[in-house]
C-alpha positions as CSV (number, residue, x, y, z in Angstrom):
1,M,10.3,25.2,-28.2
2,E,6.7,26.0,-29.2
3,K,5.4,25.1,-25.8
4,L,8.0,27.3,-24.1
5,K,7.0,30.2,-26.3
6,N,3.3,29.6,-25.5
7,L,4.1,29.6,-21.7
8,L,6.1,32.8,-22.0
9,M,3.2,34.4,-23.9
10,V,0.7,33.3,-21.2
11,F,3.0,34.7,-18.5
12,A,3.5,38.1,-20.3
13,G,-0.2,38.4,-21.2
14,N,-1.3,37.9,-17.6
15,L,1.4,40.3,-16.4
16,I,0.1,43.0,-18.8
17,V,-3.5,42.5,-17.7
18,A,-2.5,42.6,-14.0
19,F,-0.6,45.9,-14.6
20,A,-3.5,47.5,-16.4
21,T,-5.9,46.5,-13.6
22,A,-3.7,47.9,-10.8
23,A,-2.5,51.0,-12.7
24,F,-5.7,52.1,-14.4
25,L,-8.9,50.4,-13.1
26,E,-8.9,49.5,-9.4
27,S,-8.3,52.9,-7.9
28,T,-10.5,54.8,-10.4
29,G,-13.7,52.8,-10.0
30,L,-14.1,52.4,-13.7
31,I,-16.5,49.5,-14.4
32,T,-15.8,46.9,-17.0
33,G,-17.1,43.6,-18.2
34,G,-15.9,40.2,-17.3
35,T,-16.5,37.9,-14.4
36,T,-16.0,40.6,-11.7
37,G,-18.8,42.6,-13.3
38,V,-21.1,39.7,-13.1
39,G,-20.1,39.2,-9.5
40,K,-21.1,42.8,-8.7
41,V,-24.5,42.4,-10.3
42,V,-25.2,39.2,-8.4
43,H,-24.0,40.8,-5.2
44,V,-26.5,43.6,-5.5
45,F,-29.5,41.3,-6.0
46,T,-28.5,38.4,-3.7
47,S,-25.9,39.7,-1.3
48,L,-23.6,36.8,-2.3
49,P,-19.9,37.8,-2.2
50,V,-18.3,38.6,-5.5
51,S,-15.7,35.9,-4.9
52,A,-18.5,33.2,-4.8
53,T,-19.9,34.3,-8.1
54,Y,-16.4,34.6,-9.5
55,A,-15.6,31.0,-8.5
56,V,-18.9,29.6,-10.0
57,V,-18.6,31.5,-13.3
58,N,-14.9,30.6,-13.7
59,G,-15.7,27.0,-13.0
60,V,-18.5,26.7,-15.5
61,C,-16.6,28.5,-18.2
62,F,-13.5,26.4,-17.6
63,L,-15.5,23.2,-18.0
64,L,-17.1,24.5,-21.2
65,G,-13.6,25.3,-22.5
66,L,-12.3,21.9,-21.6
67,W,-15.3,20.2,-23.4
68,I,-15.2,22.3,-26.5
69,L,-11.7,23.7,-26.9
70,G,-9.7,20.7,-25.5
71,K,-7.3,19.6,-22.8
72,E,-4.3,21.8,-24.0
73,F,-6.5,24.9,-23.7
74,A,-7.6,23.8,-20.2
75,V,-4.1,23.3,-18.9
76,T,-2.8,26.7,-20.1
77,T,-5.9,28.4,-18.8
78,L,-5.3,26.8,-15.4
79,L,-1.8,28.4,-15.6
80,S,-3.4,31.8,-16.0
81,T,-5.7,31.1,-13.0
82,V,-2.7,30.3,-10.8
83,I,-0.3,33.1,-11.8
84,F,-2.7,36.0,-12.2
85,P,-3.7,36.6,-8.6
86,P,-0.1,36.9,-7.1
87,M,0.9,39.1,-10.1
88,L,-2.1,41.4,-9.4
89,R,-1.4,41.5,-5.6
90,V,2.3,42.4,-6.1
91,L,1.3,45.3,-8.5
92,E,-1.4,46.4,-6.1
93,L,1.2,46.8,-3.4
94,V,3.5,48.7,-5.9
95,F,0.8,51.2,-6.9
96,D,-0.7,51.4,-3.3
97,G,-4.2,52.2,-4.5
98,K,-3.0,55.1,-6.8
99,A,-3.5,55.2,-10.6
100,L,-0.8,56.3,-13.0
101,T,-3.0,59.3,-13.9
102,D,-6.1,61.0,-12.6
103,D,-7.4,61.5,-16.2
104,L,-10.2,59.0,-16.5
105,V,-10.2,59.1,-20.3
106,L,-6.5,58.1,-20.3
107,C,-7.2,55.4,-17.8
108,A,-10.0,53.9,-19.9
109,V,-8.0,54.1,-23.1
110,F,-4.8,52.6,-21.8
111,A,-6.6,50.0,-19.8
112,G,-8.3,49.0,-23.0
113,I,-5.1,48.9,-25.0
114,L,-3.2,46.9,-22.4
115,Y,-6.2,44.5,-21.8
116,G,-6.4,43.9,-25.6
117,I,-2.6,43.2,-25.8
118,G,-2.5,41.0,-22.7
119,I,-5.6,38.9,-23.5
120,G,-4.5,38.7,-27.1
121,L,-1.1,37.3,-26.2
122,V,-2.7,34.7,-24.0
123,M,-5.2,33.7,-26.7
124,R,-2.4,33.4,-29.3
125,A,-0.9,30.8,-27.0
126,H,-4.1,28.8,-27.3
127,A,-5.2,29.7,-23.8
128,S,-7.3,32.3,-22.0
129,T,-7.2,34.3,-18.8
130,G,-10.2,32.4,-17.6
131,G,-13.8,33.4,-16.8
132,L,-15.8,35.3,-19.4
133,D,-12.7,35.3,-21.7
134,I,-13.6,31.7,-22.6
135,P,-17.1,32.1,-24.1
136,P,-15.8,34.4,-27.0
137,L,-13.4,31.7,-28.0
138,I,-16.2,29.1,-28.0
139,V,-18.4,31.5,-30.1
140,N,-15.5,32.0,-32.5
141,R,-14.9,28.2,-32.8
142,I,-18.6,27.4,-33.4
143,F,-19.9,30.4,-35.3
144,G,-16.8,32.1,-36.6
145,V,-17.5,35.4,-34.9
146,P,-14.3,37.4,-34.4
147,V,-13.1,37.0,-30.8
148,G,-12.9,40.8,-30.2
149,T,-16.4,41.3,-31.4
150,A,-17.8,38.5,-29.3
151,M,-15.9,39.7,-26.2
152,M,-17.1,43.3,-26.8
153,G,-20.7,42.0,-27.0
154,I,-20.5,40.1,-23.7
155,S,-18.7,42.9,-22.0
156,I,-21.3,45.5,-23.0
157,L,-24.0,43.2,-21.7
158,V,-22.2,42.9,-18.4
159,V,-21.7,46.7,-18.2
160,G,-25.4,47.2,-19.1
161,L,-26.4,45.0,-16.1
162,Q,-24.4,47.4,-13.8
163,I,-26.2,50.5,-15.0
164,P,-28.8,50.6,-12.2
165,F,-26.1,51.0,-9.5
166,S,-23.3,52.9,-11.4
167,N,-23.0,56.6,-12.3
168,I,-23.0,57.8,-15.9
169,N,-19.3,58.6,-15.9
170,Q,-18.3,55.1,-14.8
171,I,-20.6,53.6,-17.5
172,L,-19.3,55.8,-20.4
173,Y,-15.6,55.4,-19.5
174,G,-16.2,51.6,-19.1
175,M,-17.7,51.5,-22.6
176,I,-14.6,53.3,-24.0
177,Q,-12.3,50.8,-22.3
178,I,-14.3,47.8,-23.7
179,M,-14.4,49.2,-27.3
180,V,-10.7,49.9,-27.3
181,M,-9.9,46.5,-25.9
182,S,-11.9,44.7,-28.5
183,V,-10.2,46.5,-31.4
184,I,-6.7,46.0,-30.0
185,L,-7.5,42.3,-29.2
186,D,-8.5,41.5,-32.8
187,K,-5.4,43.3,-34.1
188,V,-3.1,41.3,-31.8
189,L,-4.8,38.0,-32.8
190,M,-4.4,38.8,-36.5
191,T,-0.8,40.2,-36.3
192,G,1.4,38.1,-38.5
193,S,-1.6,36.4,-40.2
194,T,-2.9,39.1,-42.5
195,Q,-2.0,38.5,-46.2
196,V,-2.5,40.4,-49.4
197,K,-4.8,38.9,-52.0
198,L,-4.4,39.7,-55.7
199,W,-6.7,39.2,-58.7
200,I,-4.8,39.7,-61.9
201,I,-6.7,40.0,-65.2
202,S,-4.4,40.3,-68.3
203,P,-4.2,38.8,-71.8
204,K,-0.6,38.1,-70.8
205,Y,-1.6,35.9,-68.0
206,R,0.7,33.0,-69.0
207,Q,3.8,35.2,-68.8
208,I,2.6,36.6,-65.5
209,Q,1.9,33.1,-64.2
210,K,5.4,32.0,-65.1
211,T,7.0,35.0,-63.5
212,L,5.0,34.7,-60.2
213,L,5.8,31.0,-60.0
214,G,9.5,31.8,-60.6
215,N,9.3,34.2,-57.6
216,D,7.9,31.5,-55.3
217,V,4.3,32.8,-55.5
218,G,1.6,30.2,-55.8
219,V,-1.1,31.0,-58.3
220,T,-4.6,29.7,-59.2
221,L,-6.2,30.2,-62.6
222,F,-9.9,30.9,-63.2
223,P,-11.5,30.9,-66.7
224,I,-13.2,34.2,-67.3
225,E,-14.8,36.3,-70.2
226,T,-13.8,39.9,-70.3
227,G,-16.9,42.2,-70.3
228,Y,-15.8,44.8,-73.0
229,T,-14.1,42.6,-75.6
230,G,-15.8,39.3,-74.8
231,Q,-12.4,37.6,-74.8
232,N,-12.1,34.2,-73.1
233,Q,-8.9,34.0,-71.0
234,K,-7.9,33.3,-67.4
235,A,-7.7,35.4,-64.3
236,I,-4.9,34.8,-61.7
237,L,-5.5,34.6,-58.0
238,C,-2.6,34.6,-55.6
239,A,-1.9,35.5,-51.9
240,I,1.4,37.0,-50.7
241,S,2.8,38.7,-47.6
242,P,2.3,42.5,-47.4
243,R,6.1,43.1,-47.6
244,R,6.3,41.4,-51.0
245,L,3.5,43.5,-52.6
246,P,5.6,46.3,-54.1
247,K,7.9,43.9,-55.9
248,I,5.1,41.7,-57.2
249,K,3.2,44.8,-58.5
250,R,6.4,46.0,-60.2
251,L,6.8,42.6,-61.9
252,I,3.2,42.6,-63.2
253,R,3.5,46.1,-64.5
254,E,6.7,45.3,-66.4
255,L,4.9,42.4,-68.2
256,D,1.6,44.3,-68.8
257,P,1.4,48.0,-67.8
258,E,-2.4,47.9,-68.7
259,G,-3.2,44.8,-66.8
260,F,-6.1,44.9,-64.3
261,V,-5.0,44.1,-60.8
262,L,-7.2,44.0,-57.7
263,V,-5.4,44.2,-54.3
264,D,-7.1,43.7,-50.9
265,S,-6.1,42.3,-47.5
266,T,-7.4,39.0,-46.2
267,E,-7.4,38.2,-42.5
268,E,-5.8,34.7,-42.7
269,V,-4.6,32.2,-45.3
270,L,-4.5,28.5,-44.4
271,G,-2.8,25.7,-46.3
272,K,0.4,24.8,-48.0
273,G,2.9,27.6,-48.1
274,F,1.1,29.6,-45.4
275,S,-0.1,27.7,-42.3
276,L,1.7,24.5,-43.6
277,P,5.2,24.2,-45.1
278,R,5.6,23.9,-48.8
């Protein structure tokens, strides 16, 4: 079932990216990052066709992905490589060289949104759309840099290399598309993973601990000393889903209206009860 879900996500993600390319980018001449951008740069300086550079860059990135990210990643990435070109070609015929809108700002923004959603879906299926979408995953695996941030950095570099032979409007709109894409991509990758973290400091920590455990909330106790009274007690740390926050805050307030509670979001929680079953 999980494999079928991942295959559907890869299919849907590639379809969304193909739609964004045909509907907002190809006919407007907006520049963007990625392997195609690298191909344009190489073509200007060497006269090699873009397709040749595309093949070389895709091949090198695929081998790096296979080596560092594993065989499952490589198989699903191959699926993207196979299904994306015919999807794009069909949509090119549908749009017949015309964008959905003549407004370049809208084209840049919606291309960024759709690219972020499409690539994010594919990456959530432990795959990629190939080419320069692979290095950000490697950077994330090795250095922990957010995928969207790494992708934005690489895309900006590729766009920067195209400055000598692009006009200012193409460059600026291309930057808009890249920044929107990186923000949306990170949001898609983190959807469903974000949790709420609570630090609870109260002299009634034992009652609060018992109540939280009774409501299926795991807790961890840390010995502390309060700064004003110098009282030795324990602080409670717990993580919950955002939808449970109002109820948990109400329970804490009922036990100790003056209790000190710190609430903030955390991008991901791993371990028993979150990424693993209880």
